[in-house]
Every structure is written in C-alpha cells, then in structure tokens.
C-alpha positions in Angstrom: -13.3 -44.0 9.6 -12.1 -40.6 8.6 -14.1 -39.0 11.4 -12.5 -41.4 13.9 -8.9 -40.4 12.5 -9.9 -36.7 13.0 -11.4 -37.2 16.5 -8.0 -39.3 17.4 -5.8 -36.5 16.0 -7.9 -33.8 17.9 -7.6 -35.6 21.2 -3.8 -35.8 21.1 -2.0 -33.6 23.5 -0.2 -30.8 21.7 3.6 -30.7 22.1 4.8 -27.8 24.4 6.4 -25.1 22.3 10.0 -24.2 22.9 10.9 -20.7 23.4 12.2 -19.0 20.1 15.6 -17.9 19.9 16.6 -14.3 19.4 17.5 -15.0 15.8 14.0 -16.7 15.2 12.2 -13.7 16.8 14.2 -11.2 14.5 13.5 -13.3 11.2 9.8 -13.5 12.2 9.6 -9.9 12.9 11.3 -9.1 9.7 9.0 -11.3 7.6 6.1 -9.8 9.5 7.2 -6.3 8.7 7.9 -7.2 5.1 4.2 -8.4 4.8 3.3 -4.6 5.6 4.7 -3.5 2.5 1.8 -4.7 0.7 -0.1 -1.4 2.3 2.3 0.9 0.7 0.0 1.4 -2.4 -3.8 1.2 -2.7 -4.6 -1.4 -5.2 -7.4 0.6 -7.0 -4.6 3.4 -8.0 -2.2 0.7 -9.2 -4.8 -1.1 -11.2 -6.0 2.2 -12.8 -2.4 3.1 -13.9 -1.8 -0.5 -15.3 -5.0 -0.5 -17.2 -4.8 3.0 -18.5 -1.2 3.5 -19.2 -0.8 1.2 -22.2 -3.7 3.1 -23.8 -2.9 6.4 -23.2 0.9 5.9 -24.1 0.0 3.9 -27.2 2.1 1.0 -25.9 4.9 3.6 -25.2 5.0 5.3 -28.7 3.2 8.6 -27.7 2.8 9.9 -31.2 1.5 13.2 -30.1 2.1 15.8 -27.5 -1.5 15.2 -26.2 -0.6 11.6 -25.3 2.5 12.7 -23.4 0.5 15.3 -21.3 -2.3 12.5 -20.8 0.6 10.3 -19.3 1.9 12.9 -17.2 -1.8 13.6 -15.9 -2.4 9.8 -15.3 0.9 9.3 -13.2 0.1 12.5 -11.3 -3.6 11.6 -10.6 -2.7 8.1 -9.5 0.1 9.6 -7.3 -2.3 11.9 -5.8 -4.8 9.1 -5.1 -2.3 7.3 -3.3 -1.5 10.3 -1.1 -5.2 11.0 -0.3 -6.0 7.2 0.2 -3.3 7.1 2.9 -5.6 9.0 5.1 -8.6 6.7 4.8 -9.3 4.1 7.4 -11.7 1.2 8.0 -13.5 0.1 11.0 -16.1 -2.9 11.6 -19.4 -2.0 12.9 -21.2 -4.0 15.5 -22.6 -6.3 12.6 -19.2 -7.0 11.4 -19.5 -5.0 8.3 -16.7 -2.8 7.2 -17.0 1.0 7.2 -14.5 3.3 5.6 -13.8 6.8 6.8 -11.5 9.6 6.7 -8.8 10.2 9.5 -9.0 13.6 10.9 -7.4 15.4 13.9 -10.6 14.4 15.9 -10.7 10.9 14.9 -12.3 8.9 12.2 -15.1 10.5 10.1 -17.2 7.5 8.7 -18.2 8.4 5.2 -21.9 7.0 5.4 -22.1 8.3 8.9 -24.0 5.1 10.0 -22.1 4.5 13.2 -20.5 6.8 16.2 -17.2 6.1 17.5 -16.4 5.8 21.2 -13.9 8.3 22.8 -11.5 5.4 22.8 -12.1 4.6 19.1 -11.6 8.3 18.1 -8.3 8.6 20.0 -7.1 5.4 18.2 -8.0 6.7 14.6 -6.9 10.1 15.0 -4.6 11.7 12.1 -0.8 11.9 13.2 2.2 13.4 11.7 3.4 9.9 10.7 0.3 9.6 8.5 1.7 12.6 6.5 5.1 10.9 6.1 3.4 7.7 5.0 1.3 9.5 2.3 4.4 11.0 1.0 6.3 7.9 0.8 3.2 6.2 -0.8 3.4 8.9 -3.6 7.1 8.3 -4.0 6.7 4.6 -4.2 4.2 5.0 -7.0 6.3 7.4 -8.7 9.0 4.7 -8.6 6.6 2.0 -9.9 5.6 4.2 -12.6 9.3 5.0 -13.7 9.9 1.2 -14.0 7.1 0.9 -16.5 8.5 0.9 -20.0 5.4 2.6 -21.6 5.9 5.5 -19.4 9.7 5.7 -19.9 9.5 5.3 -23.6 6.9 7.9 -23.8 8.4 10.7 -21.7 12.1 9.8 -22.6 12.1 8.5 -26.2 15.8 8.9 -26.8 17.3 9.0 -23.3 20.9 10.0 -22.8 23.2 7.6 -20.8 22.9 9.7 -17.7 19.0 9.6 -18.1 19.2 5.9 -18.3 21.2 5.7 -15.2 18.9 8.0 -13.3 15.9 6.0 -14.5 17.3 2.7 -13.4 18.8 3.7 -10.1 16.4 6.4 -8.7 13.4 3.9 -8.4 15.3 1.3 -6.7 16.8 3.9 -4.4 13.3 5.1 -3.6 12.0 1.6 -3.1 14.9 0.7 -0.6 14.3 3.8 1.4 10.7 3.8 1.5 10.6 0.1 2.1 13.0 0.5 5.1 11.0 3.3 6.5 7.6 1.2 6.3 9.6 -1.7 8.0 10.7 0.5 10.7 7.5 2.5 10.9 4.6 0.3 9.5 1.2 1.9 8.9 -1.7 1.0 11.0 -4.3 2.2 8.6 -6.5 0.0 6.5 -7.9 2.3 4.1 -9.6 2.2 0.7 -7.6 0.0 -1.6 -5.6 -1.6 1.2 -5.9 -5.2 2.5 -8.3 -5.7 5.5 -7.3 -7.6 8.6 -9.8 -9.4 11.0 -9.5 -6.7 13.6 
C-alpha cells in the first residue's frame, strides 16, 4: 500500500516554478551568504579554546601571573591557527576521498602528495590576496569571540574601569559586524582544515 502511494506521488507531474521576484532573489542570496559565515573560524581552534580556557583561567579567577600569561598564550595560539588554517583547502580525489592541502602561489600543495592536480585545478586553488584578507578577518573574529568569553575578560581585566567595560562590550560587536559584512560581500571559497565540507 505504501509503495503504491510512493509510486503515485512520484508519477505526478511537477508544478511549473514561477520566476522569483527581485526581493525573493535578494533574500535568498542574503541567507546563502549568511550560511558562509560558518567558514569564518576553524572548528578545531574554537573547540580547543572552549575546552582549555576554563582550565587555564581557573574559571576566570587567574590566581597567578602564570595563568594570565597562559591565557594570553592560548588566545594568541588559537588566533594564529585561525590565520594559518585560512590558507588550507580540500579537494576530492578520483575515489571521492577528501584530501587537504596548503594553498600556495602556484596552486594547492596536497599534504600527503597522493594526487597531482591538473593545470585547471592548480589555477583554481592558487593563493590570492583575498585569502590574506580572509585570514586577518578570521583572526579578528576569533579575538572578538575570545573577548566575549567571561573567563578571559575576568582573568585579563579583573577590575575593569567603565571605559574598559564599554570597549569590551562594543569592540567585539563592531568587529563581528565589519567582518561579517566583509564575508557576506566576499565569501571564502576555501574548505580547509576545520571548515565545513561541501559536495563539490
């Protein structure tokens, strides 16, 4: 009975699609661009930060100068990893397996060297100036995320002045808006280490 229903539904002619209005196209493009914001930060860097931060800051208490230095080191290390991972990309080999590589001026340098790229693929994966801008923006977004973390702010600014509080609340928001708008206007085409993969 269920199979009959499925075959009847499958045999129905599909309704013709009406052309989308200009507003619908703009809204669709905006939502599609917003989906690219997930590429801003590598998940490994953010997860490492989220796991290590409460431990190194002692839940934001930072009883010693060492814990403050370790917190600064953690934030810097994760920000640098966000920067470096912006230059990685992935490609599927003929078997469909994902291979990661480093984008260079001459193309993608596959890490395990198991596949060689065609000239067209090399051109597609070449390093561009926009990649450096994306890397810097990615690092700024990570700094903004770390400034929103209460453990970091309580550790590095135990008794903040009113001016410091205002900077700590407004600066991450401003960085997020500027970087978000930039990534919406110029989305990254890279699917590197720690970034979501696509079917391409």
